[in-house]
ZADO-1210 file (C-alpha; in nm, 4 decimals, padded with zeros to 6 digits):
<atoms>
<atom x="01.5881" y="01.2674" z="-01.5718" code="MET" pos="1"/>
<atom x="01.2103" y="01.2984" z="-01.5389" code="THR" pos="2"/>
<atom x="00.9790" y="01.0025" z="-01.5863" code="PHE" pos="3"/>
<atom x="00.6568" y="01.0797" z="-01.7700" code="THR" pos="4"/>
<atom x="00.3798" y="00.8504" z="-01.8847" code="LEU" pos="5"/>
<atom x="00.3049" y="01.0593" z="-02.1938" code="ASP" pos="6"/>
<atom x="00.5596" y="00.8785" z="-02.4082" code="LYS" pos="7"/>
<atom x="00.3898" y="00.5416" z="-02.3422" code="TYR" pos="8"/>
<atom x="00.0309" y="00.6517" z="-02.4115" code="MET" pos="9"/>
<atom x="00.0536" y="00.6369" z="-02.7948" code="PRO" pos="10"/>
<atom x="00.1560" y="00.2683" z="-02.7758" code="TYR" pos="11"/>
<atom x="-00.1261" y="00.1405" z="-02.5575" code="THR" pos="12"/>
<atom x="-00.4937" y="00.0796" z="-02.6102" code="VAL" pos="13"/>
<atom x="-00.7395" y="00.0696" z="-02.3206" code="GLY" pos="14"/>
<atom x="-00.4819" y="00.1326" z="-02.0483" code="LEU" pos="15"/>
<atom x="-00.5964" y="00.4900" z="-01.9797" code="ASP" pos="16"/>
<atom x="-00.7350" y="00.3965" z="-01.6369" code="ARG" pos="17"/>
<atom x="-00.4114" y="00.2200" z="-01.5434" code="PHE" pos="18"/>
<atom x="-00.2014" y="00.5238" z="-01.6399" code="PHE" pos="19"/>
<atom x="-00.4363" y="00.7575" z="-01.4511" code="ASN" pos="20"/>
<atom x="-00.4071" y="00.5461" z="-01.1360" code="ILE" pos="21"/>
<atom x="-00.0292" y="00.5253" z="-01.1707" code="LEU" pos="22"/>
<atom x="-00.0042" y="00.8998" z="-01.2280" code="ASP" pos="23"/>
<atom x="-00.2218" y="00.9772" z="-00.9224" code="MET" pos="24"/>
<atom x="-00.0182" y="00.7345" z="-00.7143" code="SER" pos="25"/>
<atom x="00.3080" y="00.9035" z="-00.8096" code="MET" pos="26"/>
<atom x="00.1717" y="01.2510" z="-00.7386" code="GLU" pos="27"/>
<atom x="00.0195" y="01.1686" z="-00.4007" code="SER" pos="28"/>
<atom x="00.3025" y="00.9486" z="-00.2742" code="ARG" pos="29"/>
<atom x="00.3498" y="01.0606" z="00.0838" code="GLU" pos="30"/>
<atom x="00.7074" y="01.0613" z="00.2056" code="LYS" pos="31"/>
<atom x="00.8189" y="01.0021" z="00.5600" code="GLY" pos="32"/>
<atom x="00.6036" y="00.8773" z="00.8425" code="PHE" pos="33"/>
<atom x="00.5533" y="00.5948" z="00.8884" code="PRO" pos="34"/>
<atom x="00.8517" y="00.4258" z="00.7300" code="HIS" pos="35"/>
<atom x="00.7732" y="00.1070" z="00.5420" code="TYR" pos="36"/>
<atom x="00.9135" y="-00.1886" z="00.3489" code="ASN" pos="37"/>
<atom x="00.7653" y="-00.3710" z="00.0525" code="ILE" pos="38"/>
<atom x="00.9007" y="-00.7244" z="00.0208" code="VAL" pos="39"/>
<atom x="00.8359" y="-00.9708" z="-00.2614" code="LYS" pos="40"/>
<atom x="00.7912" y="-01.3214" z="-00.1182" code="LEU" pos="41"/>
<atom x="00.7471" y="-01.5027" z="-00.4506" code="GLY" pos="42"/>
<atom x="00.5810" y="-01.4558" z="-00.7870" code="GLU" pos="43"/>
<atom x="00.2351" y="-01.3951" z="-00.6376" code="THR" pos="44"/>
<atom x="00.2941" y="-01.2828" z="-00.2787" code="LYS" pos="45"/>
<atom x="00.4146" y="-00.9594" z="-00.1156" code="TRP" pos="46"/>
<atom x="00.4255" y="-00.8072" z="00.2298" code="ILE" pos="47"/>
<atom x="00.4024" y="-00.4416" z="00.3261" code="ILE" pos="48"/>
<atom x="00.5578" y="-00.3653" z="00.6653" code="GLU" pos="49"/>
<atom x="00.4965" y="-00.0326" z="00.8387" code="LEU" pos="50"/>
<atom x="00.6900" y="00.0843" z="01.1443" code="ALA" pos="51"/>
<atom x="00.4159" y="00.2164" z="01.3727" code="VAL" pos="52"/>
<atom x="00.5774" y="00.2450" z="01.7148" code="ALA" pos="53"/>
<atom x="00.3431" y="00.4002" z="01.9697" code="GLY" pos="54"/>
<atom x="00.0291" y="00.2796" z="01.7916" code="PHE" pos="55"/>
<atom x="-00.2033" y="00.0017" z="01.9003" code="ASP" pos="56"/>
<atom x="-00.4069" y="-00.2304" z="01.6761" code="LYS" pos="57"/>
<atom x="-00.7207" y="-00.0338" z="01.7613" code="LYS" pos="58"/>
<atom x="-00.5550" y="00.2868" z="01.6331" code="ASP" pos="59"/>
<atom x="-00.5061" y="00.1509" z="01.2789" code="ILE" pos="60"/>
<atom x="-00.7605" y="00.1101" z="01.0004" code="ASN" pos="61"/>
<atom x="-00.6902" y="-00.0856" z="00.6801" code="ILE" pos="62"/>
<atom x="-00.9312" y="-00.0510" z="00.3885" code="GLU" pos="63"/>
<atom x="-00.9257" y="-00.1719" z="00.0283" code="LEU" pos="64"/>
<atom x="-01.1177" y="00.0613" z="-00.2047" code="ASP" pos="65"/>
<atom x="-01.1124" y="-00.0841" z="-00.5555" code="GLN" pos="66"/>
<atom x="-00.7379" y="-00.0995" z="-00.6328" code="TRP" pos="67"/>
<atom x="-00.6207" y="00.1327" z="-00.3562" code="VAL" pos="68"/>
<atom x="-00.5079" y="00.0025" z="-00.0181" code="LEU" pos="69"/>
<atom x="-00.5555" y="00.2758" z="00.2452" code="ASN" pos="70"/>
<atom x="-00.3855" y="00.2498" z="00.5829" code="ILE" pos="71"/>
<atom x="-00.4747" y="00.5119" z="00.8429" code="ARG" pos="72"/>
<atom x="-00.3486" y="00.5580" z="01.1936" code="GLY" pos="73"/>
<atom x="-00.4793" y="00.7835" z="01.4682" code="THR" pos="74"/>
<atom x="-00.3265" y="00.7888" z="01.8120" code="SER" pos="75"/>
<atom x="-00.3406" y="01.0203" z="02.1095" code="GLU" pos="76"/>
<atom x="-00.0391" y="01.0989" z="02.3231" code="SER" pos="77"/>
<atom x="-00.0290" y="00.9364" z="02.6645" code="ARG" pos="78"/>
<atom x="00.1206" y="01.2548" z="02.8086" code="TYR" pos="79"/>
<atom x="00.0402" y="01.6243" z="02.8050" code="LEU" pos="80"/>
<atom x="00.2637" y="01.8212" z="02.5676" code="ASP" pos="81"/>
<atom x="00.3853" y="02.0360" z="02.8591" code="ASP" pos="82"/>
<atom x="00.5133" y="01.7221" z="03.0365" code="ASP" pos="83"/>
<atom x="00.7290" y="01.6002" z="02.7456" code="ILE" pos="84"/>
<atom x="01.0933" y="01.7056" z="02.7646" code="ILE" pos="85"/>
<atom x="01.1942" y="01.5388" z="02.4354" code="HIS" pos="86"/>
<atom x="00.9546" y="01.3912" z="02.1813" code="LYS" pos="87"/>
<atom x="01.1255" y="01.1379" z="01.9531" code="GLY" pos="88"/>
<atom x="00.8363" y="00.8935" z="01.9118" code="ILE" pos="89"/>
<atom x="00.5738" y="01.0292" z="01.6785" code="SER" pos="90"/>
<atom x="00.2086" y="00.9612" z="01.7406" code="ASN" pos="91"/>
<atom x="00.0786" y="01.1860" z="01.4633" code="LYS" pos="92"/>
<atom x="-00.2014" y="01.0702" z="01.2401" code="HIS" pos="93"/>
<atom x="-00.0979" y="00.9088" z="00.9136" code="PHE" pos="94"/>
<atom x="-00.2513" y="00.7946" z="00.5863" code="HIS" pos="95"/>
<atom x="-00.0574" y="00.5705" z="00.3484" code="LYS" pos="96"/>
<atom x="-00.1930" y="00.4624" z="00.0122" code="GLN" pos="97"/>
<atom x="-00.0711" y="00.1801" z="-00.2070" code="PHE" pos="98"/>
<atom x="-00.2131" y="00.1214" z="-00.5547" code="THR" pos="99"/>
<atom x="-00.2442" y="-00.2516" z="-00.6170" code="LEU" pos="100"/>
<atom x="-00.2341" y="-00.4277" z="-00.9510" code="ALA" pos="101"/>
<atom x="-00.5333" y="-00.6227" z="-01.0745" code="GLU" pos="102"/>
<atom x="-00.6155" y="-00.9378" z="-00.8721" code="TYR" pos="103"/>
<atom x="-00.3780" y="-00.8447" z="-00.5871" code="ILE" pos="104"/>
<atom x="-00.5567" y="-00.8283" z="-00.2550" code="GLU" pos="105"/>
<atom x="-00.4700" y="-00.8234" z="00.1134" code="PRO" pos="106"/>
<atom x="-00.5169" y="-01.1645" z="00.2718" code="THR" pos="107"/>
<atom x="-00.3931" y="-01.1053" z="00.6252" code="LYS" pos="108"/>
<atom x="-00.2733" y="-00.8278" z="00.8569" code="ALA" pos="109"/>
<atom x="-00.0585" y="-00.8802" z="01.1647" code="GLU" pos="110"/>
<atom x="00.0727" y="-00.6439" z="01.4316" code="PHE" pos="111"/>
<atom x="00.3780" y="-00.7370" z="01.6364" code="GLU" pos="112"/>
<atom x="00.6524" y="-00.5379" z="01.8108" code="ASN" pos="113"/>
<atom x="00.5456" y="-00.2071" z="01.6549" code="GLY" pos="114"/>
<atom x="00.5435" y="-00.3468" z="01.2990" code="ILE" pos="115"/>
<atom x="00.2201" y="-00.3704" z="01.1003" code="LEU" pos="116"/>
<atom x="00.2499" y="-00.6409" z="00.8328" code="SER" pos="117"/>
<atom x="-00.0015" y="-00.6712" z="00.5514" code="ILE" pos="118"/>
<atom x="00.0246" y="-00.9816" z="00.3333" code="ILE" pos="119"/>
<atom x="-00.0863" y="-00.9384" z="-00.0274" code="LEU" pos="120"/>
<atom x="-00.1526" y="-01.2178" z="-00.2734" code="GLU" pos="121"/>
<atom x="-00.2366" y="-01.2283" z="-00.6406" code="GLN" pos="122"/>
<atom x="-00.5471" y="-01.4404" z="-00.6998" code="ASN" pos="123"/>
<atom x="-00.6150" y="-01.4595" z="-01.0725" code="VAL" pos="124"/>
<atom x="-00.9567" y="-01.6151" z="-01.1464" code="PRO" pos="125"/>
<atom x="-00.9443" y="-01.9353" z="-01.3528" code="GLU" pos="126"/>
<atom x="-01.1267" y="-01.7716" z="-01.6450" code="ASP" pos="127"/>
<atom x="-00.8541" y="-01.5007" z="-01.6606" code="LYS" pos="128"/>
<atom x="-00.5527" y="-01.7371" z="-01.6629" code="LYS" pos="129"/>
<atom x="-00.3759" y="-01.8121" z="-01.9938" code="PRO" pos="130"/>
<atom x="-00.5381" y="-02.0833" z="-02.2027" code="LYS" pos="131"/>
<atom x="-00.4059" y="-02.3043" z="-02.4780" code="GLN" pos="132"/>
<atom x="-00.5954" y="-02.2684" z="-02.8039" code="ILE" pos="133"/>
<atom x="-00.6133" y="-02.5861" z="-03.0124" code="LYS" pos="134"/>
<atom x="-00.5536" y="-02.5559" z="-03.3834" code="ILE" pos="135"/>
<atom x="-00.7965" y="-02.7532" z="-03.5998" code="LYS" pos="136"/>
</atoms>
């Protein structure tokens, strides 16, 4: 079964940008390294955890560009390739992208025991929250 957005387009108005972002996100979804978890911590809070063994805080860059969270890692091997008998710990460069919904933004990033944790929270402005309309 193949999922396509085309069947939803005729039933929406003004969501073209959303569908374009979702479509790009699905096409460019990088598999593999580094492995990650996405955990929902409540109705308005999430955490993305990336397993980045062999990387240091200084090797990782986190950037929010509009609705796209970019996480890049660059690390150099501590050893010469000729000296390595078995290489099971990757130190290759990586770039992970996560498309965030409106009003979701990273609030904190932590690095502990080879796990990079990025906390995301939804902060809806007061003027965008639902309002009760009085009937006269």
